[in-house]
C-alpha positions as CSV (number, residue, x, y, z in Angstrom):
1,X,87.0,85.8,95.8
2,X,89.5,85.6,92.6
3,X,92.5,86.6,95.0
4,X,91.5,84.4,98.3
5,X,91.3,81.6,94.9
6,X,94.6,82.6,93.3
7,X,96.4,83.0,96.7
8,X,95.6,79.0,97.7
9,X,96.8,78.4,94.4
10,X,99.9,80.3,94.9
11,X,99.9,77.8,98.4
12,X,100.1,74.7,96.3
13,X,103.1,76.0,94.2
14,X,104.7,76.7,97.7
15,X,105.0,73.2,98.4
16,X,106.2,72.3,94.9
17,X,108.7,74.5,94.6
18,X,110.5,73.0,98.2
19,X,110.2,69.4,96.9
20,X,113.2,67.7,95.2
21,X,111.3,67.5,91.5
22,X,109.9,71.0,91.2
23,X,109.1,71.0,87.4
24,X,105.8,69.8,86.4
25,X,103.9,69.9,82.9
26,X,101.5,71.7,82.8
27,X,102.5,74.2,80.6
28,X,104.0,71.8,78.3
29,X,104.1,74.1,74.3
30,X,102.6,77.1,75.8
31,X,104.9,80.2,74.7
32,X,105.7,82.9,77.6
33,X,107.9,85.9,76.6
34,X,109.5,87.8,80.0
35,X,109.3,91.9,77.4
36,X,111.2,95.0,80.0
37,X,111.7,98.1,79.2
38,X,113.0,98.5,82.8
39,X,116.0,96.6,83.7
40,X,114.8,94.0,87.4
41,X,116.8,90.6,88.0
42,X,114.4,90.2,90.6
43,X,110.7,90.0,88.5
44,X,112.1,89.3,85.5
45,X,114.0,85.8,87.4
46,X,110.7,84.7,89.2
47,X,109.0,84.8,85.8
48,X,110.9,83.2,84.7
49,X,111.2,80.7,87.1
50,X,107.8,80.4,87.8
51,X,107.0,80.0,83.9
52,X,110.0,77.1,83.2
53,X,108.9,74.8,86.7
54,X,105.2,74.7,84.6
55,X,106.9,73.2,81.6
56,X,106.9,76.7,79.3
57,X,109.3,78.0,76.7
58,X,110.1,81.2,78.5
59,X,112.2,83.6,76.1
60,X,113.6,87.2,77.6
61,X,113.3,90.0,75.7
62,X,115.2,93.1,76.9
63,X,114.3,96.6,75.2
64,X,117.4,97.3,75.3
65,X,118.4,94.4,73.2
66,X,115.7,95.2,70.3
67,X,114.0,96.7,68.4
68,X,112.2,99.1,70.2
69,X,115.6,100.7,70.5
70,X,115.6,101.1,66.7
71,X,112.5,103.2,67.1
72,X,109.9,101.1,67.1
73,X,106.6,101.7,68.2
74,X,104.6,100.2,71.4
75,X,101.9,98.9,68.8
76,X,104.9,97.6,66.3
77,X,105.8,95.5,69.0
78,X,102.1,93.9,69.7
79,X,102.0,92.9,65.5
80,X,106.2,91.7,65.8
81,X,104.4,88.6,69.1
82,X,101.6,88.0,68.0
83,X,103.5,87.0,64.6
84,X,105.7,84.6,67.0
85,X,101.9,83.3,67.7
86,X,103.1,83.1,71.8
87,X,100.4,81.9,74.5
88,X,101.3,85.3,77.8
89,X,103.4,87.9,77.9
90,X,104.9,89.5,80.8
91,X,105.3,93.4,80.2
92,X,107.3,95.7,82.3
93,X,107.3,99.7,81.7
94,X,108.2,103.0,83.1
95,X,105.4,104.7,81.5
96,X,101.6,104.1,83.4
97,X,99.3,102.1,80.8
98,X,101.6,101.2,78.1
99,X,101.2,97.4,79.4
100,X,97.1,98.4,79.2
101,X,98.3,99.3,76.1
102,X,99.8,96.5,74.3
103,X,97.0,93.9,76.1
104,X,94.7,95.6,74.0
105,X,96.6,94.6,70.4
106,X,98.0,91.0,71.6
107,X,96.3,87.6,70.4
108,X,98.0,86.4,73.8
109,X,97.1,87.0,77.8
110,X,99.1,89.7,79.5
111,X,100.6,89.9,82.8
112,X,101.8,93.4,84.0
113,X,105.2,93.1,85.8
114,X,105.5,97.1,86.4
115,X,104.4,99.9,84.7
116,X,106.2,103.5,85.9
117,X,104.3,104.0,89.4
118,X,100.8,103.0,88.3
119,X,100.6,99.0,89.6
120,X,102.7,96.2,90.4
121,X,99.5,93.3,90.3
122,X,101.9,90.6,90.5
123,X,103.9,92.3,93.2
124,X,100.6,92.7,95.8
125,X,100.3,89.1,95.5
126,X,102.7,87.9,96.8
127,X,102.9,90.5,99.6
128,X,99.9,88.8,100.7
129,X,100.7,85.5,100.6
130,X,103.4,86.6,102.6
131,X,101.5,87.9,104.9
132,X,98.7,84.9,105.2
133,X,101.3,82.5,105.3
134,X,102.5,84.0,108.6
135,X,99.3,85.9,110.1
136,X,96.6,83.2,108.6
137,X,94.6,85.6,107.0
138,X,94.1,89.7,106.5
139,X,91.0,90.8,107.1
140,X,91.5,93.2,111.0
141,X,95.3,93.5,110.6
142,X,96.8,97.5,110.4
143,X,99.7,97.5,108.3
144,X,101.6,100.2,107.4
145,X,103.6,100.9,104.5
146,X,106.1,103.8,104.5
147,X,108.5,105.7,102.2
148,X,108.3,106.9,99.2
149,X,105.0,106.3,97.8
150,X,104.4,108.9,95.4
151,X,106.3,106.9,93.5
152,X,105.8,103.4,94.1
153,X,102.9,101.2,92.1
154,X,103.7,98.2,95.0
155,X,102.1,100.4,97.0
156,X,98.7,101.3,94.6
157,X,98.8,97.3,94.1
158,X,99.3,96.4,98.0
159,X,96.3,99.4,99.1
160,X,94.4,98.3,96.5
161,X,94.2,94.7,97.3
162,X,94.8,94.7,101.0
163,X,91.0,97.1,101.1
164,X,90.0,94.7,99.1
165,X,90.8,91.9,101.8
166,X,90.1,94.2,105.0
167,X,92.9,95.0,105.8
168,X,93.4,99.2,107.7
169,X,96.2,100.8,105.6
170,X,97.7,103.9,106.5
171,X,100.5,105.9,104.7
172,X,104.2,106.9,106.0
173,X,106.0,109.3,104.8
174,X,107.1,113.0,104.2
175,X,104.4,115.1,103.0
176,X,106.7,115.4,99.4
177,X,107.0,111.8,98.7
178,X,102.6,111.6,99.2
179,X,100.5,111.0,96.1
180,X,98.0,114.2,95.1
181,X,95.6,111.6,95.1
182,X,95.6,109.9,98.9
183,X,92.6,111.4,100.5
184,X,91.0,109.2,98.1
185,X,92.6,106.0,98.0
186,X,91.0,104.6,101.6
187,X,94.3,105.1,104.4
188,X,95.6,106.8,107.0
189,X,98.2,109.2,106.3
190,X,101.3,110.0,108.5
191,X,103.9,112.1,108.2
192,X,105.6,110.7,111.9
193,X,106.4,107.3,111.4
194,X,106.1,106.9,115.6
195,X,102.7,108.2,115.5
196,X,101.9,106.0,112.0
197,X,103.8,102.9,113.8
198,X,101.9,102.6,117.2
199,X,100.5,98.8,116.7
200,X,100.5,97.8,113.8
201,X,100.8,94.4,112.3
202,X,103.1,94.6,109.2
203,X,106.0,97.1,108.0
204,X,105.9,97.1,104.6
205,X,108.6,99.7,103.3
206,X,109.2,100.9,100.6
207,X,113.0,101.8,98.3
208,X,113.4,105.4,97.3
209,X,113.3,105.6,93.7
210,X,115.6,107.4,92.8
211,X,115.3,107.4,88.8
212,X,111.6,108.5,89.3
213,X,112.2,111.7,90.9
214,X,112.7,115.3,88.6
215,X,113.8,116.9,91.6
216,X,114.1,118.1,95.1
217,X,112.0,115.3,97.6
218,X,114.2,114.5,100.2
219,X,116.9,117.5,102.8
220,X,119.8,114.5,103.1
221,X,119.3,110.6,102.7
222,X,120.1,111.2,106.5
223,X,118.0,113.1,107.6
224,X,115.6,110.8,105.6
225,X,116.4,107.5,107.4
226,X,116.1,109.5,111.0
227,X,113.2,110.6,110.0
228,X,111.6,107.6,108.3
229,X,114.3,104.7,108.1
230,X,113.3,101.6,109.9
231,X,115.5,100.8,113.5
232,X,114.6,99.1,116.2
233,X,113.8,101.7,118.3
234,X,110.7,102.7,115.9
235,X,109.9,99.3,115.5
236,X,109.2,99.2,118.8
237,X,106.3,101.2,118.1
238,X,104.7,98.7,116.0
239,X,103.0,95.4,118.0
240,X,105.7,92.9,119.3
241,X,104.9,90.3,116.2
242,X,105.1,93.0,113.4
243,X,106.9,91.4,110.8
244,X,108.7,93.2,108.4
245,X,109.3,93.8,105.1
246,X,110.4,95.7,102.0
247,X,109.7,94.7,98.1
248,X,113.5,94.6,97.4
249,X,115.9,95.7,96.5
250,X,116.7,97.2,99.3
251,X,119.2,100.6,100.3
252,X,120.4,99.6,103.7
253,X,120.7,101.8,105.6
254,X,118.5,104.4,104.0
255,X,114.6,102.7,103.9
256,X,115.5,100.4,106.7
257,X,118.6,99.5,109.1
258,X,120.7,96.7,108.3
259,X,119.9,94.4,112.0
260,X,116.3,95.1,110.8
261,X,116.4,93.8,107.6
262,X,118.0,90.5,108.4
263,X,116.2,90.0,112.0
264,X,115.1,86.7,110.7
265,X,112.4,86.3,113.5
266,X,110.5,89.4,111.8
267,X,112.1,89.9,108.5
268,X,109.7,88.3,105.7
269,X,111.9,89.9,102.7
270,X,113.4,86.3,101.8
271,X,110.3,84.8,102.0
272,X,108.7,87.4,100.2
273,X,110.8,86.2,96.9
274,X,110.1,82.5,98.0
275,X,106.4,83.5,97.6
276,X,106.8,85.4,94.5
277,X,107.9,82.6,92.4
278,X,105.0,80.7,93.8
279,X,102.4,83.7,92.7
280,X,103.2,84.0,89.3
281,X,103.0,80.3,88.0
282,X,99.8,80.4,90.3
283,X,98.9,84.0,87.0
284,X,100.3,81.1,84.8
285,X,98.4,78.9,85.6
286,X,94.7,80.5,85.9
287,X,95.2,82.5,82.3
288,X,96.8,79.7,80.8
289,X,93.5,76.9,81.6
290,X,91.1,78.3,79.0
291,X,93.9,78.4,76.3
292,X,93.5,75.1,72.9
293,X,95.3,72.2,74.2
294,X,98.5,72.5,72.2
295,X,100.2,69.4,74.0
296,X,100.8,65.6,71.5
297,X,98.8,64.0,73.4
298,X,96.2,66.7,75.0
299,X,97.9,65.1,78.6
């Protein structure tokens, strides 16, 4: 399976990143552009590190400082990028489908770094690697994804990947933050967090995405935390060895209690960040394997 092969490759990059010499020349001569129409320190830095550790030339383009802000269309942007002869384009965009549109117009590999509320594939892959390294596999696990599912591209990508890999997925959150199509997602839905967390193996919390909300979705932050914020009282309903995850950035005291987030025995949040670099190195590696050799020596 392609997912398993990518995770196996990423496992090797975890070990490389823990060594003294973290750099390889695998992508020497390749150009990777990170084109971000939304701010994301975590994802952008992770892709930048991944490219540089593989020896690529990495350029970060922030849309707020580019011609896009002056009225340039996505199609014009694609034409400009094609003229630069890049090899890989990483795109984050606030509109669902924008990355797919760009991928159809540029002459290079394209990685979706997150588009609107649609998808965030590399986040799901790094989450899968994190879980696999702690639990030994994904098949048969019960994973609870909790919080603002409606606006979460992380949730959508994780649902698809976890179902594909044989895990059982539960969604937990208020009715106002569940997507209308939830009945077709192949998941179990809970609006009571205590019932939803019972006997789960993994608790994956989601950030409340106020920037995507138009209207009133929550009565108050205090009430939201009372019912849907993760604390030790609610976590006690999960399995004793259940682990905690969060894609970041965290709103402490809103979706997760600080003591729980910082629990060194059960929280995998720091491991998720580490796995992110390894997974993105694996993606860059795989996507450039079929490209013509550009290095001077062919090495």
